C-alpha positions as CSV (number, residue, x, y, z in Angstrom):
1,M,-21.3,0.8,9.7
2,L,-19.0,-1.1,7.3
3,T,-19.9,-4.8,6.9
4,C,-17.3,-7.7,7.2
5,P,-17.6,-8.6,3.6
6,V,-16.8,-5.1,2.4
7,K,-13.6,-5.1,4.8
8,A,-12.6,-8.3,3.6
9,A,-13.0,-7.3,0.1
10,L,-10.8,-4.4,0.5
11,A,-8.3,-6.5,2.3
12,H,-8.5,-8.8,-0.8
13,N,-7.9,-5.9,-3.2
14,Q,-5.0,-4.7,-0.9
15,Q,-3.3,-8.2,-1.4
16,L,-3.8,-8.1,-5.2
17,L,-2.2,-4.7,-5.3
18,A,0.8,-5.7,-3.3
19,A,1.4,-8.6,-5.7
20,R,1.1,-6.4,-8.8
21,I,3.4,-3.7,-7.2
22,A,5.8,-6.4,-6.2
23,E,5.9,-7.8,-9.8
24,A,6.3,-4.3,-11.4
25,S,9.0,-3.3,-9.0
26,R,10.9,-6.4,-9.8
27,D,10.5,-5.8,-13.5
28,A,11.6,-2.0,-12.9
29,G,14.8,-3.3,-10.8
30,R,13.4,-1.6,-7.6
31,L,12.1,-2.7,-4.2
32,P,8.4,-2.5,-3.4
33,A,9.5,-0.8,-0.2
34,E,10.8,2.2,-2.0
35,L,7.2,2.9,-3.2
36,C,4.4,4.5,-1.4
37,V,0.6,3.5,-2.3
38,V,-1.9,6.2,-1.9
39,A,-5.4,4.9,-1.9
40,I,-7.8,7.5,-3.5
41,T,-11.4,7.4,-2.9
42,K,-14.5,9.2,-4.0
43,Y,-17.7,9.5,-1.7
44,V,-16.8,6.8,0.6
45,Q,-18.2,6.4,4.0
46,P,-15.9,7.4,6.8
47,E,-16.0,3.8,8.1
48,A,-14.3,2.6,4.7
49,A,-11.4,5.1,5.4
50,I,-11.2,3.6,9.0
51,A,-11.3,0.1,7.6
52,L,-8.5,1.0,5.1
53,D,-6.4,2.6,8.2
54,Q,-7.1,-0.8,10.1
55,L,-5.7,-2.7,7.3
56,G,-2.7,-0.6,7.3
57,Q,-3.3,1.8,4.5
58,R,-2.2,5.1,5.9
59,D,-1.9,7.2,3.0
60,L,-5.4,8.3,1.7
61,G,-6.7,10.7,-0.7
62,E,-10.5,11.5,-0.6
63,N,-12.2,13.7,-3.3
64,R,-14.6,15.0,-0.4
65,A,-12.6,15.3,2.6
66,E,-15.2,17.4,4.4
67,A,-17.3,14.1,4.3
68,L,-14.6,12.4,6.5
69,E,-14.5,14.9,9.3
């Protein structure tokens, strides 16, 4: 089971990434909505993938996808 602090850390990191993407997009003359963020994981618990989905992260690449089945 994923703990609330881990989910909170994922949410925090997601917010930091969104801010970096917004700044980089602005610098490149593009809109953040034009980009697709794919979260890449390696050896995560299935609960972490579920938490990412609950936070709105729909595109996920996992190195060991069989672990998520």
